[in-house]
N, C-alpha and C positions, 0 to 999 in steps of 0.2 A: 597613739597610732597602733592599729592592730596588725597581725601578721600578714593579712591579705594585702597590706600596703607596702610591705617590705620584702616579701618573698616572691620570687619569680617562678611561676609554675612551668611545667615542662613544655606546654604548648607555646607560651610566650618566649621561653628560652630558645626553642627551635626557630621561631619567627625572627627573633633578634639575631640569631646566628646567620640566618639566610640574608637578612637585610644588610648586616655588616659585610658578608661575603660579596654581595652584589655591589655594595659601595666600594669595596676594595678593588674588584675587577674593573669597574668603570674608571676608578681613579688611576689604575695602572695603564689601561689600554686607551680609553677615550682621552684622558688628559695627556697621555703620551703622544697620541696622534695630533691632538690640538697644539701641543707644545712644538712639535716638528713643523706642522703646517704654519703656525704663527710665526716662528722664526724665519722660515724661508720666505713666506709671504711678505713680512714686514721689510725684509732686506730688499726684495725685488720691487716692492712698492716705492721705497726710497730711491732706488736706482732709476726707475722709470720716471718719477717726478723730477729727478735731477737733470733729465735730458732737456736740451734747449727749448723744445716745444712747450714744456710745462714750467720750466724753471722760474720764470719771472711772473707767473700768475699767483695772485694772492691766495686764491682758493687752493691751488696746488701746494703752497707753502703750509697752509693749515693741515692738509692731508698728510704731508711729509712729517710735520711735527707730531701729529697724532700717531703715525706709524712708528716713529722713534720711541714714543712713550709706550706703545704696545710691545715693542721689542724688549724693552727693559722690564716691563711687567711680566712677560712670559718667563723671563729668567730669574727675576727676583721674587715673584709671587706664585705664579702657576707651578713652577718647578718644585717649590717646596710643598705646595698643596698636594702634588702628585706623590712626593716622597712621604708626606705625613699620612694621607689616607690610603695610599696604595701599598706602601712598604713599611708603615708603622715607624717612621723616623720622627722622633718627638723632641727634637732640639728646641723648638719654640716653647715647649712646656717646662723646660729645665733651665734655660738660660734667659734671664729677664731682659738683658740687653738685646739679645737676638729677637726676642718676642716683640719688643717695642719697635726696633728698626724694620723688622719684616713687615709689620702692619702699617708702619709709617710710609714706607716705600710703596706698598700696595695701594694705599688710598691716594697718595700724591700722583703716582703714575696713571692710575685709572682715571682720576679726575682730569689730569692733563689731556689724556687721549680723548675723553668724552667731550670736554669743553672746547677742544680745538675743532672737533667736528661741528659743534654748535657755532663756533666762530665762522666756520666755512659757510654755514647756512645764513648767518647774518651778512657775510660778504656777498652772497648771491642776491640778498635783498637790496643791498646798496648798489650792486652792479646793474640790477634791473630797473633801478629808479630813473625817472625822467629828470630828476633834479641833479644838476651838475654838482652842487655842493655835496649831496649824498654820494654821488658816484666817486667823488674824490676820496671817500673813505675806503674804497676798494682799490688798494694799491699795495705793492710789495713792501714799501717802506713802513706803512702802518701795520701790515700783517706781521712783520718782524717784531715790531714793538709790542704788539698784542701777544704774540707767542711767548716772548720773554716775560712780559707782565703776568701772563697766565701761569707760567712755571713758578714765578716768585710768589704769587698769590696763594696757590695751593700748597706750596712748601711751608708757608707761614700758617695757613689755616689748619693744617694737620699736625702742628707741633703739639697739640693737645694729646695726640696718641702717645708721644714720648713721655708726657707728664702723667696721664691718667690710665694707661694700660698696665695691667698686672697679670700675674699667673695665679688664677683662682681655680681651685679644684682640678688641677692638672690641665687647665685650659687658659690660653692667652686671650684675654678679653678686657673690655672696659670695666672700670670699677663699678661695683654694685651700688644700688641706691639711686639718688637723684641724677648723678652724672650718667649712669648707665641708661636711664630713660631718655635723658636729653640727647645722648649720642645716637641712640637708635632712631629717634625722631629726626635728628639732624641728617643722618645718613639717608634716611628714607626720602627726605626732601632733596638733598644734594644729588643723589644718584637716580631718583625716580621722578618726583613731581616737577622739580625745577627744569631739568634738561628736556623732559618730554614737552612741558609747557612752552619752553622757548622754541623748540623745534616746530611745534604746531603753529605758534604765533608767527614766526618768521617765514614758515612755509606758506601760510595763508597770505601774508603780506607780499611775498614774492609772486605768488599766483595772481594777486590783485594787480601788481605792477605789470606783469606779463599781459594780463587781460586789457589793461588800460592802454598800454603802448602797442599791443599787437605784435610784440616780439618775444621770442623764447627767452633770449638773454641779450642784454645790451651792455657789453663790458666797457670799462673805461681804460684808456691808454694814456701814455704821456708823450707830449711833443718835445721838441728840442729845448723848450724853456721850462720843462718839467711841470707843465700845467695839464690838468685833467681835461681830456676832450672826449667827445662821444663819436665813435666811428659810424659811418653811414650804413655799413653792412653788418649782418649778424656774424659773429665769429664762431666757426665750427668748434673750436676748442672750448669755448664757454658753453655751448650747447651740450657738449660731451661731459664737461664738468658738472653741469646741472643734473644730467641723468645719473651720473655716479653718486652725487650727493643725495638725491632723492632715494635711491635704493639703499644707500648707507644709513639714512635716517630710519627707513622702514625696518632694516635689519636691526638697528640699535633698539628701536621701540619694542619689537617682539622678543628679543633675546636678553635685554637688560632689565625689563620690568619685573620678572619673577623675583629677583634678589631683593629689591626694596619692598616688594609686597610681603615677602617672608619676614623681613625685618620689622615691618609694621605688626604682623601677626605676633612676632616674638615679644614686642613691647606690651601688647594687650594681654598676653598670657604668661608673662614672666612670673607672676605671683601665684599662678594656678598649680595645684598638685599634678604631677605628671608621672606616670608609671615608667618603668624601665623600657617597655616596648614603645611607648609614645616618644620617649627621649631618643631612642634609636631611630625611629621614623623621622623625627625632626632633624637629627644629624644628617640623615640621608638626603632629605629634602633640601637642607641648607647647602650641602655639598653640590647637589644637582643644580641649584641656582647659580653657583659659581662656574660650574661646567658649561652651562649655556651662555653665561656672560663671556667667558673666555672664547667660546666657540664663535660668538659674534665678532670678536676682534680678529680671530684667526681667519674668518671668511672675508676679511676686507679686500685682500688681493684678488680673490676669486670674484667678488662682487664687482670690483673695478674692471677686471678682465672681461666679464660677461656684459657689463653695462655699456662699455665704451669701445667703439671701433678704433678711435684714436689711441686709447691706452694700449689696445692689443697691438696696433701698428708700431708704437714706440717700444713695446716689450720685444717684439720680433726684431726690430732694428738693433736692440741691445744684444740679442742672441747672435745676430748677423755680424756685429762688430767683434764679438768674441771669436767667431769663426775666422774672420779676416785677420785678426791679430795672430791666430795660430798658423795661418797659411804661409807666411814667409819662411818658416822652418822647412816646410815641404819644398818650397821653390829652391832653396839652397841645395837640397839634395839633387833636384832635377838639374840645376845648373852645373853640378859637379860632373855630369856626363856630357856636357855640351862640347861642340867642336871648337878647337883652339884656333888662333889666328893662322897657324901654319897648316891648317887643314887636318891636323891629327886629332883623334878623339881622346879626350882625357878621361880616365877612370878614377882619378883621385878627387876627393871633395874639395 
């Protein structure tokens, strides 16, 4: 290898410095804002879906489970990415145990959030079906089982992270060689091809059900004997849930696709020679794919708020309850100056 391959010229050095600076600024401020929005939004989403209007809906349960996973991901994964790229905190490259656990939690939590949204789209397909048997699958009891099973499945699937992740060249990553290629392809399928395909398939199937039945959504409810029945009228709640889900799927597709696309590129170019400038650019692009991925999760609450009048109403009801909860303290002070039974005015509280 000649000197032109190992020496960085002044022009490249300046560009590398600028790219690294931009990467640092985006990691500090953009990820910081996303972290704050994500935490607040996830908590508010869980609170709204816990209200009686939504609580017993299977689709709402999937949304809640997804929001809980997002909340944990913001604080176990996004927070450290912000510290690593924005403030040069490199614990993950010095502590092997932390390296393994950080990426294990990241992949498990992101997969849980992603596939709970997919389960919500499958639930809408079952709920819109004319088959009573299929409608039976859209129920809170089944949703709870699926959510638990989903968490267990991904916790087991990503044990490979704990086994095969290592600190290589000051970077926490999958082992080089055959496993590195396998894992990159696996992640590309798991986070890109498979979820998008499932969303498109069940989105089209739901649209077909709606077209055949002439209903926007036909939810299933339970009678006193716990048997699934079809209501005669369209539920406004289910119409609103359908709108929220469609917008969430579109948000997911546009903001989650860049990351698996980059991973595919990395697989096919991992054996190519890359200059220092190219490596710096790829590090920047890689970080940006995670920025938009987290942005998609952080916009969940805003998406629900904009998409659904019912969600907005329930959110405002929650705010109103908080105000009512605080009001008695003010009433006590007012009552302290009320007229006594003897007609005298009391000034004591």
